[in-house]
N, C-alpha and C positions, 0 to 999 in steps of 0.2 A: 719284834724281838723273837728270835728262835732259840729256844732252850732256856727254861726258867730255873737255872741253877744258881749256885752261890755267886759266881762272878757276874752273872746277869743282874743280880740284886744290886751289886755295887755300880754296875753300868746304869741302871735305871735311876739310882740316886744321883749319879753324876749328870745324867741327861737333864735333870731339872735345872741345871746351871747353863745348859746350852742356849745359844741365841737363835738357832735356825731349825730346831726340830723338837718334836715331842713324842712320847710313847703313845702309840695308837692301837697296836695289836700285839698279842702274844701267841706264839705258836709252839707246840710241843709234840712229841710222839704220843703224849697222852692229852687228849682234849680236856679232861677233867683237871689235870695239873695246870694246864694253861689257863683255864677259867679261874682257878684259885689265885694264881699269880696276877692275872689281869684285874681281878676284883681288889686284891691287896694294893696294887699300885695305880689304879685308876685308868687302866686301858679301856678303850671303847669296845674292842673286839678280841676274841680269842678262838682257838680251834687247833686243828692239826697243822703240821707244816704246810700241807697242800692247801688247806683252807686259807691260810694267811697269804701264801704266795699267789693265790688266785684273786685276791682283793685288788680292786682298782684304786682304793684310797690309801694304799701303802706305797710309799715312794722308795724306801730303802729298808734293808734289814741289818740287824746286828746278830751275828752268830756266836753264841756263847756255849755251845755244846762241847762234848769231848773231842779231842784232837782228831780221832779217826773218822769223824763224821763231817769235818769242816769242808773237805773238797766237794763231796756230792751235794751238800746243802748249798754251798756257794754257787756251784754251777746251776743247780735248779733255780736258785733265786735270780741269778743273772739272766737265765733263759726266760724267766717270768717277767723280765723288764725292770728288775729292782737293782738299785745300787747296793753294794755289799761292804759292810764293815765287819771283818772276820777276826775273832780273837787269835792271838798268836799261839803257836805257829800256824801259818795258813794251812799247812798240812804236814804230817810227819815225813812225807816223801817228796823229794824235789820234782819228780815226774808228775805227781798230782798237782803241785803248784803250777807247773806249766799248763796243765789242763785247765786250771782255774783262769789263768791269765789269758789263755787262748779263748776261753768262753767270754771273758770280759771284752776282749778286742772284737770278737765276732758279734756280740750283742750290743756293743757300744754303750756299755754301762760301767760306771766307776767301780773299782775294787780297791780296798784299802785294808792292809794288815794292821791290826790294832796294837801297835807298840806305843803305849802311852808315853814312854820316855822321849819320843820324838817330837812332842808337842809342848809349846810354851816357851817362855823367855830363857830358861836354862839351855834348852836345845839350841835356840837361836844364838845365844852367847857362845856356846861351845863351837858351833859351826863358824861363827865369825872369827873367833880367836885362831882356829886351825887354818882357815882359808886366808887370813891376813898375812901369814908368814911371820908374824911377830916372834914366834919361838923357833922358827926354822921348820925343818921337815919332821913330821912325826915318825919315830923309828920303832918304838915299843909301847905296847899298851898292856897293862895288867889289871884285870877286873874279874870279880867273882860275884856270884849270887847263890846263896845257899841258906837253907833253913832246916830246922828239925821238925819233920812231920809229926803230928800228934799221935798217929797210929800207922801201922803198916797194912791198912785195909783201904779199900776204895780205889779210885782210878789211878792215883799216883803210883800204886804198887801193883797195877794190873797190866801185864804185857799186852793183853788183847785190846786195851784201850790206849796203847802207846804211852804208858806211864814212864816214870823215870825223871831224873833231874835235867838231862840235856834238853829235852823238848819242853819241859815245863818252865824252867827258869834259866837254864844255860843259854837259852836263846837271847836273853838280855845282854850279856857281855858280847855275844857275837854281833848283835845288832849295833852295839856301840862301836865295835871295831869297824864294821862296814861304814857307819856314819863318819867316823874320823878319817878313814881312808878316802872316802868320796869327797869330803870337805877339803882334803889336801890335794885333790885332783888325781889321786891314784886310781888305777883300774880296779873294779870290784867284780868283774865278770869271770874271773878264774881263780877263786880262792883255793888255797892249798892247806890241808889239815895234816899235822904231824904230831909226834911226841904224845900220842894219846895214852892216857892211863884211866882206868875205871875200876870201880868197886861195885860188883853186881850183888843185888840183894832182892830176893823174892822174884827173880826173873827180870828185873829192871835195873837200870843204872842208878844206884843209890848216890854215888858220887863220881865225878869225872873231871878230867882236865885235858887240855890240848893246846898246841900252838897253831895259830891260824895266820897264814901269810896273805896279805893283800897288797900287792905291789911291794914297796919297800918297808911297809909296816908289818911287824910281827906282833900278834896279840896273844898273850898268855891268858887263857880263859879257864875258869874252873867253876864248878857248880855242885850242889848237893841237896838232897831232900832228907839227909840223915843228920846233918849238923849245920849250925849257924856259921856263915862265912862273912868276912867283912863286906859291907855294902859299898865300899869306896872303889874308886877307879883312879889309876895313875897313867898318864900319857907322857912318855919321855920323848922329847924333841931333840934335834941337833943343837939347839941353843937354849934349852930350858925344859921346864916340866909344867904340866897342868894336872892338878889334883882335884878330884871330885869327892868331897867327904861323904856325900850321899849320892851315889850315881843313879839310883832308881826311883827315889821318891816313894810316894804311897799311891794307892788307887784313888784317894780323895784329894790329894794335893801333890803338885810337882815339886821336885827338889829345887833349891834356891841358891846354892853356893858353889863357886869355883875359886880355886886358889892358883894364881899364876906365879911361878918361880923362875927367876932369871937373874944370872949374875950375882947370886948371893942375896938377892932381895926377894920379898914375897908380897904379892898384892892380892887381897881378898875381894872378889867380885860377888856382890849380892844382887839378885834379880827378883822381881815379883813372882809370885806363885799363881798357878791356875788349877782348875779342876781338870786333870788331864783326860779323863774319859769324855767330858763335855767337849773339850778341845778337839779330840779326834772325831767325835760325831759331827761337830760343826765343819770340820775340814771335808768330810765326805759330803755333807749337805751342800757346801759351796761348790765342790767339784760337779755335783749333779746339776746345780743351778746354772753353772757357767759352761756346761757342756764339755768338761774335761774328764778323761778316764783315770787319770792318776792324780795323786796328792803329792806335792813337792816334798813334804816332810818325810814321806816314806814311799818313794817311787817304786815302780815294779822292778827296776834293776836291783834295788836293795832287797826286796822280797826274794828275788831269785838267788842273790848271793847268800842271804841268811839260810834259805832252804838247802842250798848246796852244802854249806858248812855243816848244818845240823844233820843232814842225811849221811855225809861222810864221817862225821864225828861219831854218830850213833853206831854206824856199821863197824867202824874200827874198834869201838868200845867192846862190842860183842865178839869181834873176830879175835881179839887178843886174849 
């Protein structure tokens, strides 16, 4: 694990539920901080980033550092022969995401962007309902992710660390839009961003909204780190609707409910839950074991599409 921060603590907790991997080593820009985290969570080894990447007994790394460091750490890890599970967003810039994926292809090591919402029975049920054509063609998606930050200090409100709502949690409704479009067979390689609105605060995007077009699907996405927004999602199809009462779930447990609406009737679909961080870790482990570079739940084409939308959305938020 690279980066002993808050999200990494949640990841380590989740990893205890994984079937195919264990925490073995902790790396940080501070060897002392890594040692404390390793002792707290039972890791065998600790040290600087370079110390951990040089170890022969580390198969893969989880990157839980600030956004601006993801690309360089991911590339260093891939070039050291490690599989990489990188927290979302893979990078604040689409060009850096291309550098990561080029490194993964060159080194023949798996790379996975850690969108926890892509893993588990709810994601599978959503994909199945969309791809089946039961509700027709998806035409519009409405989704938001917003919360009220406890303070206006730290990385969320630091422009130098790529703070702001779009990159931190706006990426979730974008990733959902890409998922739905792809499940319907629509192209995701040329997303178009329009109707951007943003509220800037402390030099970052405190709140923002946009329309994202992916083929025939238009996604109205919004996000905030200033205020709570509904955590639900609604997908309007040509022949019905699909409602997600809780679109994002939690770090410790995946969401479990879909509501299918068609012809005036409503059907509630309940699915089992999983520990989503464990599920994404297992997906990377299996890709490594099976000699695959990509994970089907979050393939590179989806990572590229999300990166393109986030880059364009963020740029437009500050241009206006």
